[in-house]
The first five atom37 places (N, CA, C, CB, O) and aatype in JSON, in Angstrom:
{
  "aatype": [12, 3, 1, 6, 16, 9, 3, 10, 18, 19, 1, 18, 6, 7, 12, 2, 3, 16, 19, 13, 11, 7, 12, 15, 9, 5, 6, 10, 13, 6, 10, 1, 8, 3, 12, 10, 6, 10, 11, 2, 11, 10, 7, 15, 10, 10, 11, 3],
  "atom_mask": [
    [1, 1, 1, 1, 1],
    [1, 1, 1, 1, 1],
    [1, 1, 1, 1, 1],
    [1, 1, 1, 1, 1],
    [1, 1, 1, 1, 1],
    [1, 1, 1, 1, 1],
    [1, 1, 1, 1, 1],
    [1, 1, 1, 1, 1],
    [1, 1, 1, 1, 1],
    [1, 1, 1, 1, 1],
    [1, 1, 1, 1, 1],
    [1, 1, 1, 1, 1],
    [1, 1, 1, 1, 1],
    [1, 1, 1, 0, 1],
    [1, 1, 1, 1, 1],
    [1, 1, 1, 1, 1],
    [1, 1, 1, 1, 1],
    [1, 1, 1, 1, 1],
    [1, 1, 1, 1, 1],
    [1, 1, 1, 1, 1],
    [1, 1, 1, 1, 1],
    [1, 1, 1, 0, 1],
    [1, 1, 1, 1, 1],
    [1, 1, 1, 1, 1],
    [1, 1, 1, 1, 1],
    [1, 1, 1, 1, 1],
    [1, 1, 1, 1, 1],
    [1, 1, 1, 1, 1],
    [1, 1, 1, 1, 1],
    [1, 1, 1, 1, 1],
    [1, 1, 1, 1, 1],
    [1, 1, 1, 1, 1],
    [1, 1, 1, 1, 1],
    [1, 1, 1, 1, 1],
    [1, 1, 1, 1, 1],
    [1, 1, 1, 1, 1],
    [1, 1, 1, 1, 1],
    [1, 1, 1, 1, 1],
    [1, 1, 1, 1, 1],
    [1, 1, 1, 1, 1],
    [1, 1, 1, 1, 1],
    [1, 1, 1, 1, 1],
    [1, 1, 1, 0, 1],
    [1, 1, 1, 1, 1],
    [1, 1, 1, 1, 1],
    [1, 1, 1, 1, 1],
    [1, 1, 1, 1, 1],
    [1, 1, 1, 1, 1]
  ],
  "atom_positions": [
    [[-18.09, 26.47, 2.41], [-17.75, 26.61, 3.81], [-16.49, 27.48, 3.9], [-17.53, 25.22, 4.49], [-15.55, 27.31, 3.12]],
    [[-16.48, 28.41, 4.85], [-15.3, 29.26, 4.97], [-14.16, 28.53, 5.69], [-15.65, 30.55, 5.72], [-14.38, 27.51, 6.34]],
    [[-12.98, 29.04, 5.55], [-11.77, 28.39, 6.09], [-11.83, 28.22, 7.6], [-10.53, 29.2, 5.71], [-11.41, 27.18, 8.13]],
    [[-12.34, 29.21, 8.31], [-12.43, 29.15, 9.77], [-13.32, 27.99, 10.21], [-12.96, 30.48, 10.34], [-12.99, 27.28, 11.16]],
    [[-14.44, 27.8, 9.53], [-15.35, 26.71, 9.86], [-14.7, 25.36, 9.59], [-16.65, 26.84, 9.05], [-14.83, 24.44, 10.4]],
    [[-14.02, 25.25, 8.49], [-13.32, 24.0, 8.16], [-12.24, 23.71, 9.2], [-12.69, 24.09, 6.75], [-12.1, 22.57, 9.64]],
    [[-11.49, 24.73, 9.61], [-10.44, 24.54, 10.61], [-11.01, 24.07, 11.94], [-9.66, 25.84, 10.82], [-10.45, 23.18, 12.59]],
    [[-12.14, 24.66, 12.37], [-12.78, 24.23, 13.61], [-13.21, 22.77, 13.51], [-14.0, 25.11, 13.92], [-12.99, 21.99, 14.44]],
    [[-13.81, 22.42, 12.41], [-14.27, 21.04, 12.23], [-13.1, 20.06, 12.27], [-15.03, 20.89, 10.9], [-13.16, 19.05, 12.98]],
    [[-12.06, 20.34, 11.55], [-10.89, 19.45, 11.48], [-10.23, 19.32, 12.86], [-9.87, 19.97, 10.45], [-9.8, 18.24, 13.24]],
    [[-10.17, 20.42, 13.59], [-9.52, 20.41, 14.9], [-10.25, 19.48, 15.87], [-9.46, 21.82, 15.47], [-9.61, 18.84, 16.7]],
    [[-11.56, 19.41, 15.78], [-12.33, 18.66, 16.77], [-12.86, 17.31, 16.31], [-13.46, 19.48, 17.21], [-13.39, 16.55, 17.13]],
    [[-12.75, 16.98, 15.04], [-13.37, 15.74, 14.56], [-12.72, 14.48, 15.13], [-13.3, 15.7, 13.07], [-13.39, 13.45, 15.23]],
    [[-11.46, 14.53, 15.5], [-10.78, 13.34, 16.0], [-10.77, 13.19, 17.51], [0.0, 0.0, 0.0], [-10.14, 12.27, 18.02]],
    [[-11.45, 14.06, 18.23], [-11.43, 13.99, 19.69], [-12.27, 12.82, 20.19], [-11.93, 15.31, 20.3], [-13.27, 12.45, 19.58]],
    [[-11.83, 12.25, 21.32], [-12.58, 11.16, 21.94], [-12.65, 11.39, 23.45], [-11.92, 9.78, 21.62], [-12.15, 12.41, 23.94]],
    [[-13.25, 10.46, 24.18], [-13.43, 10.63, 25.63], [-12.11, 10.83, 26.37], [-14.15, 9.43, 26.2], [-12.05, 11.59, 27.33]],
    [[-11.07, 10.16, 25.94], [-9.77, 10.29, 26.6], [-9.26, 11.72, 26.53], [-8.75, 9.33, 25.97], [-8.73, 12.24, 27.51]],
    [[-9.42, 12.34, 25.38], [-8.98, 13.73, 25.22], [-9.79, 14.64, 26.14], [-9.13, 14.18, 23.74], [-9.23, 15.51, 26.81]],
    [[-11.1, 14.44, 26.17], [-11.96, 15.29, 26.99], [-11.66, 15.13, 28.48], [-13.42, 14.98, 26.73], [-11.69, 16.12, 29.22]],
    [[-11.39, 13.92, 28.92], [-11.1, 13.67, 30.33], [-9.83, 14.36, 30.8], [-11.0, 12.18, 30.58], [-9.69, 14.67, 31.98]],
    [[-8.9, 14.61, 29.89], [-7.65, 15.26, 30.23], [-7.69, 16.78, 30.17], [0.0, 0.0, 0.0], [-6.68, 17.43, 30.44]],
    [[-8.83, 17.35, 29.82], [-8.93, 18.8, 29.67], [-9.34, 19.47, 30.98], [-9.94, 19.15, 28.57], [-10.05, 18.89, 31.8]],
    [[-8.86, 20.7, 31.15], [-9.27, 21.49, 32.31], [-10.67, 22.06, 32.07], [-8.25, 22.63, 32.59], [-11.19, 22.01, 30.95]],
    [[-11.27, 22.6, 33.11], [-12.59, 23.22, 32.99], [-12.54, 24.36, 31.98], [-13.07, 23.75, 34.37], [-13.47, 24.51, 31.17]],
    [[-11.5, 25.15, 32.01], [-11.37, 26.27, 31.06], [-11.29, 25.77, 29.62], [-10.13, 27.13, 31.39], [-11.92, 26.32, 28.73]],
    [[-10.51, 24.72, 29.4], [-10.4, 24.14, 28.06], [-11.74, 23.6, 27.58], [-9.36, 23.03, 28.04], [-12.1, 23.77, 26.42]],
    [[-12.48, 22.95, 28.48], [-13.79, 22.43, 28.11], [-14.76, 23.56, 27.79], [-14.35, 21.56, 29.23], [-15.56, 23.44, 26.85]],
    [[-14.7, 24.65, 28.55], [-15.55, 25.8, 28.29], [-15.24, 26.41, 26.93], [-15.39, 26.85, 29.4], [-16.15, 26.74, 26.17]],
    [[-13.95, 26.55, 26.63], [-13.55, 27.09, 25.33], [-13.97, 26.16, 24.19], [-12.03, 27.32, 25.29], [-14.4, 26.61, 23.13]],
    [[-13.84, 24.87, 24.41], [-14.26, 23.89, 23.42], [-15.77, 24.01, 23.17], [-13.91, 22.46, 23.88], [-16.21, 23.99, 22.02]],
    [[-16.54, 24.14, 24.23], [-17.99, 24.3, 24.11], [-18.31, 25.54, 23.28], [-18.65, 24.4, 25.5], [-19.17, 25.5, 22.4]],
    [[-17.62, 26.62, 23.56], [-17.83, 27.87, 22.81], [-17.54, 27.65, 21.32], [-16.94, 29.0, 23.37], [-18.32, 28.06, 20.46]],
    [[-16.41, 27.02, 21.03], [-16.03, 26.76, 19.63], [-17.03, 25.85, 18.94], [-14.63, 26.14, 19.56], [-17.38, 26.06, 17.78]],
    [[-17.49, 24.82, 19.66], [-18.44, 23.88, 19.07], [-19.79, 24.55, 18.79], [-18.64, 22.68, 19.99], [-20.41, 24.28, 17.76]],
    [[-20.24, 25.43, 19.69], [-21.49, 26.15, 19.45], [-21.34, 27.08, 18.24], [-21.89, 26.96, 20.69], [-22.27, 27.22, 17.44]],
    [[-20.18, 27.7, 18.12], [-19.91, 28.56, 16.95], [-19.95, 27.73, 15.66], [-18.54, 29.27, 17.1], [-20.54, 28.15, 14.67]],
    [[-19.32, 26.57, 15.69], [-19.32, 25.69, 14.52], [-20.74, 25.23, 14.19], [-18.4, 24.46, 14.77], [-21.13, 25.22, 13.03]],
    [[-21.5, 24.85, 15.21], [-22.88, 24.41, 15.0], [-23.69, 25.53, 14.35], [-23.52, 23.99, 16.32], [-24.46, 25.27, 13.42]],
    [[-23.54, 26.74, 14.82], [-24.29, 27.88, 14.26], [-23.88, 28.14, 12.81], [-24.07, 29.14, 15.1], [-24.74, 28.42, 11.97]],
    [[-22.6, 28.06, 12.53], [-22.14, 28.29, 11.15], [-22.64, 27.21, 10.21], [-20.61, 28.35, 11.11], [-23.07, 27.5, 9.09]],
    [[-22.57, 25.96, 10.66], [-23.05, 24.87, 9.81], [-24.56, 24.97, 9.63], [-22.67, 23.49, 10.43], [-25.08, 24.7, 8.54]],
    [[-25.27, 25.35, 10.68], [-26.71, 25.52, 10.57], [-27.09, 26.6, 9.57], [0.0, 0.0, 0.0], [-28.03, 26.44, 8.8]],
    [[-26.35, 27.7, 9.58], [-26.65, 28.78, 8.63], [-26.31, 28.36, 7.21], [-25.88, 30.06, 9.01], [-26.97, 28.8, 6.26]],
    [[-25.29, 27.53, 7.03], [-24.96, 27.03, 5.7], [-26.07, 26.12, 5.16], [-23.61, 26.26, 5.73], [-26.38, 26.16, 3.97]],
    [[-26.66, 25.33, 6.03], [-27.72, 24.44, 5.62], [-29.0, 25.19, 5.26], [-28.0, 23.44, 6.7], [-29.79, 24.73, 4.43]],
    [[-29.21, 26.35, 5.88], [-30.41, 27.16, 5.6], [-30.3, 27.85, 4.24], [-30.62, 28.2, 6.71], [-31.32, 28.13, 3.61]],
    [[-29.08, 28.13, 3.79], [-28.89, 28.85, 2.53], [-29.22, 28.03, 1.32], [-27.48, 29.33, 2.41], [-29.1, 28.51, 0.19]]
  ]
}
């Protein structure tokens, strides 16, 4: 796994509902983008 993927995973693994409820719409949109990127990277790693 590359460093960027590991950093994304570590950054978001500890989040819970309280954290999400305190985020703005823009923050949630950016989080969604990052999570989709992480999902795609992990998916491609599993295919290899």
